[in-house]
C-alpha positions as CSV (number, residue, x, y, z in Angstrom):
1,M,-4.8,-13.3,6.4
2,P,-7.7,-15.2,4.6
3,R,-10.4,-13.0,3.0
4,A,-13.9,-13.0,4.5
5,K,-16.4,-15.2,2.8
6,I,-18.5,-12.7,0.8
7,A,-22.3,-12.9,0.7
8,V,-24.9,-10.9,-1.3
9,G,-26.5,-8.1,0.6
10,E,-23.6,-7.7,3.1
11,Y,-21.1,-4.9,3.5
12,Y,-17.3,-5.3,3.5
13,H,-14.2,-3.3,4.2
14,I,-12.0,-3.9,1.1
15,Y,-8.4,-2.8,1.0
16,N,-5.1,-3.5,-0.6
17,R,-1.6,-2.0,-1.0
18,G,1.2,-1.9,-3.4
19,N,3.5,-4.9,-3.7
20,N,6.4,-4.6,-1.2
21,K,4.5,-1.4,0.1
22,Q,5.5,0.4,-3.1
23,E,3.5,3.5,-4.2
24,I,0.6,2.8,-6.5
25,F,-0.2,6.4,-7.3
26,A,2.7,8.6,-8.6
27,D,0.8,11.6,-9.9
28,E,-2.6,13.1,-10.3
29,K,-3.5,11.2,-13.5
30,D,-2.9,7.9,-11.7
31,Y,-5.4,8.9,-9.0
32,I,-7.9,10.0,-11.6
33,R,-7.5,6.7,-13.5
34,F,-8.1,4.7,-10.4
35,L,-11.1,6.9,-9.4
36,F,-12.6,6.3,-12.8
37,L,-12.2,2.6,-12.6
38,T,-13.6,2.5,-9.0
39,L,-16.7,4.4,-10.0
40,Y,-17.5,3.1,-13.5
41,L,-16.7,-0.6,-13.2
42,Q,-19.4,-1.4,-10.8
43,G,-21.5,-3.1,-13.5
44,N,-21.0,-5.7,-16.2
45,N,-20.0,-3.1,-18.7
46,S,-17.0,-2.3,-20.9
47,I,-15.6,1.2,-21.3
48,Y,-13.0,2.1,-23.8
49,N,-10.5,4.9,-24.3
50,I,-10.4,5.8,-20.6
51,S,-7.6,8.3,-21.2
52,R,-10.0,10.8,-22.8
53,Y,-12.2,10.8,-19.6
54,V,-9.1,11.3,-17.5
55,S,-8.0,14.2,-19.7
56,F,-11.5,15.8,-19.4
57,F,-11.3,15.4,-15.6
58,V,-7.9,17.2,-15.5
59,R,-9.5,20.2,-17.1
60,H,-13.0,20.2,-15.6
61,R,-12.8,18.1,-12.3
62,M,-15.6,15.8,-13.6
63,F,-16.0,12.9,-16.0
64,N,-17.9,13.4,-19.2
65,I,-19.6,10.0,-19.4
66,N,-23.3,9.1,-19.6
67,I,-24.1,6.7,-16.8
68,K,-27.4,5.5,-18.3
69,A,-25.9,5.0,-21.7
70,E,-23.2,2.8,-20.2
71,G,-25.8,0.7,-18.3
72,I,-23.8,0.7,-15.1
73,L,-26.7,1.3,-12.7
74,S,-29.0,-1.2,-14.4
75,D,-26.6,-4.1,-14.1
76,R,-24.4,-3.4,-11.2
77,Y,-23.0,-6.1,-9.0
78,V,-21.7,-3.9,-6.1
79,E,-22.6,-0.7,-4.4
80,L,-19.8,1.6,-3.4
81,V,-20.3,3.3,-0.1
82,S,-17.0,5.1,0.6
83,F,-13.4,5.1,-0.5
84,V,-10.0,6.7,0.0
85,F,-6.9,6.3,-2.2
86,M,-3.5,6.8,-0.4
87,P,-0.1,6.8,-2.0
88,N,0.5,3.1,-1.5
89,H,-2.9,1.7,-0.6
90,F,-6.6,2.1,-0.8
91,H,-9.7,1.4,1.3
92,M,-13.3,1.0,0.2
93,I,-16.6,0.1,1.9
94,V,-18.6,-2.0,-0.6
95,K,-21.9,-3.9,-0.6
96,E,-22.2,-7.0,-2.8
97,T,-25.4,-7.0,-4.8
98,K,-24.8,-10.0,-7.0
99,E,-23.0,-13.3,-6.1
100,G,-19.3,-12.9,-6.8
101,G,-19.7,-9.2,-7.4
102,I,-17.0,-7.9,-5.2
103,S,-14.4,-10.3,-6.4
104,K,-15.2,-9.5,-10.0
105,Y,-15.3,-5.7,-9.3
106,L,-11.8,-5.7,-7.6
107,Q,-10.3,-8.0,-10.2
108,R,-11.4,-5.7,-13.0
109,I,-10.2,-2.6,-11.2
110,Q,-6.8,-4.0,-10.2
111,N,-6.1,-5.8,-13.5
112,A,-7.0,-2.6,-15.5
113,Y,-5.0,-0.4,-13.3
114,T,-2.0,-2.7,-13.2
115,K,-2.0,-2.9,-17.0
116,Y,-2.1,0.9,-17.2
117,I,0.8,1.4,-14.8
118,N,2.9,-1.3,-16.4
119,T,2.4,0.2,-19.8
120,K,3.1,3.7,-18.5
121,N,6.3,2.6,-16.8
122,S,7.4,-0.1,-19.3
123,K,7.3,-2.7,-16.6
124,I,5.8,-6.2,-16.1
125,G,4.7,-8.0,-13.0
126,H,2.5,-7.4,-10.0
127,L,1.6,-3.9,-8.7
128,F,-0.6,-5.0,-5.8
129,Q,0.1,-7.2,-2.9
130,G,-2.1,-10.0,-3.9
131,A,-5.8,-9.9,-5.0
132,F,-7.4,-7.8,-2.2
133,Q,-8.3,-8.2,1.5
134,S,-11.9,-8.1,2.8
135,V,-13.4,-7.8,6.3
136,H,-17.1,-8.5,6.8
137,I,-18.8,-5.6,8.5
138,N,-21.1,-7.4,11.0
139,S,-22.5,-4.5,13.0
140,N,-23.7,-0.9,12.6
141,E,-21.1,0.2,15.1
142,Q,-18.4,-1.3,12.9
143,L,-19.8,0.3,9.8
144,L,-19.7,3.7,11.3
145,H,-16.2,3.1,12.8
146,L,-14.9,2.1,9.4
147,S,-16.5,5.0,7.6
148,A,-14.7,7.4,10.0
149,Y,-11.5,5.4,9.7
150,V,-11.6,5.5,5.8
151,H,-12.2,9.2,5.8
152,R,-9.5,9.9,8.4
153,N,-6.8,8.1,6.4
154,P,-5.3,11.2,4.8
155,R,-4.2,12.3,8.3
156,E,-1.3,9.9,7.7
157,L,0.0,12.5,5.2
158,R,1.5,15.5,6.9
159,K,0.1,17.9,4.3
160,W,-3.4,16.7,5.0
161,K,-3.5,16.3,8.8
162,N,-6.8,17.8,10.0
163,K,-7.7,18.7,6.4
164,E,-8.8,15.3,5.3
165,H,-12.2,16.7,4.3
166,L,-10.4,18.6,1.5
167,F,-8.5,15.5,0.2
168,Q,-10.0,14.9,-3.2
169,W,-9.1,11.2,-3.6
170,S,-11.7,10.3,-1.0
171,S,-15.4,10.2,-0.6
172,Y,-15.3,12.4,2.5
173,D,-16.2,15.5,0.5
174,D,-19.2,13.7,-1.0
175,F,-20.4,13.0,2.5
176,V,-20.1,16.5,3.9
177,K,-21.0,18.4,0.8
178,E,-22.7,17.3,-2.4
179,N,-22.3,13.8,-3.7
180,R,-20.3,14.3,-6.9
181,W,-21.1,10.9,-8.3
182,G,-24.8,10.5,-7.9
183,G,-25.9,6.8,-7.9
184,L,-22.4,5.6,-8.4
185,L,-21.7,6.4,-4.7
186,K,-24.2,5.1,-2.1
187,P,-23.5,6.8,1.3
188,E,-27.1,6.8,2.5
189,I,-26.7,3.8,4.9
190,I,-24.3,6.0,6.9
191,L,-25.6,9.5,6.3
192,R,-29.2,8.7,7.3
193,Q,-27.9,8.1,10.8
194,F,-26.8,11.7,11.2
195,S,-29.0,14.8,11.3
196,S,-26.7,16.8,9.1
197,S,-23.4,16.7,7.2
198,K,-21.9,18.8,10.0
199,E,-22.8,16.1,12.6
200,Y,-21.2,13.5,10.4
201,Q,-18.0,15.6,10.1
202,N,-17.9,16.0,13.9
203,F,-18.3,12.3,14.3
204,V,-15.3,11.6,12.0
205,N,-13.2,14.2,13.8
206,T,-13.9,12.7,17.2
207,S,-13.8,9.0,16.3
208,G,-10.8,6.9,17.3
209,T,-8.5,5.4,14.6
210,K,-7.8,2.0,16.2
211,L,-7.8,-0.7,13.6
212,T,-9.4,-4.1,14.0
213,L,-7.0,-7.0,14.6
214,D,-7.6,-8.2,11.0
215,E,-6.5,-4.8,9.6
216,E,-3.6,-3.8,11.7
217,H,-1.0,-5.4,9.4
218,L,-2.0,-3.2,6.4
219,I,-0.2,0.1,7.2
């Protein structure tokens, strides 16, 4: 399926899965690494020795990094609205803020993560099934539907059925509790449409999960 033509100021559903549907996350440190890349590569910045941030997160459930010092928010080319990382695929809702921003953002994430996995497992070759897929979000109704769909994804895992709000590799907890990531996660376009976090949670719980025709092939 061809990717949507991406334009500045527009929102997109971004997703990809492992090559041949293989798992892309084997353990907690894999999830933490991908989370770090997703959060901290939104700008035109370079971050080194990521392993130390991962190790800190393992102990403290947070990253010890100065956002302002890294200059991420001052020169970002995307805004991350929501995300979920599943064993063999991921979903994000992202706004492009600079021309070519989403493509650069996903290229940086996937290249860095693939290099990490290949080094970890002494392998070479592709980890993901192509670059990434994108669907333009062309209405508010679609935006809300996709937000619920992203956050309901953990229901595919038996362990997390009806407990997806507790799944830590998702932004759901940031929507219904406190945003852990400050300006690195921008859920306001969705949350301002609900009177409370409880109302949003009820919306997610009662929303359907039917995919658009463009997305049905992913799972």
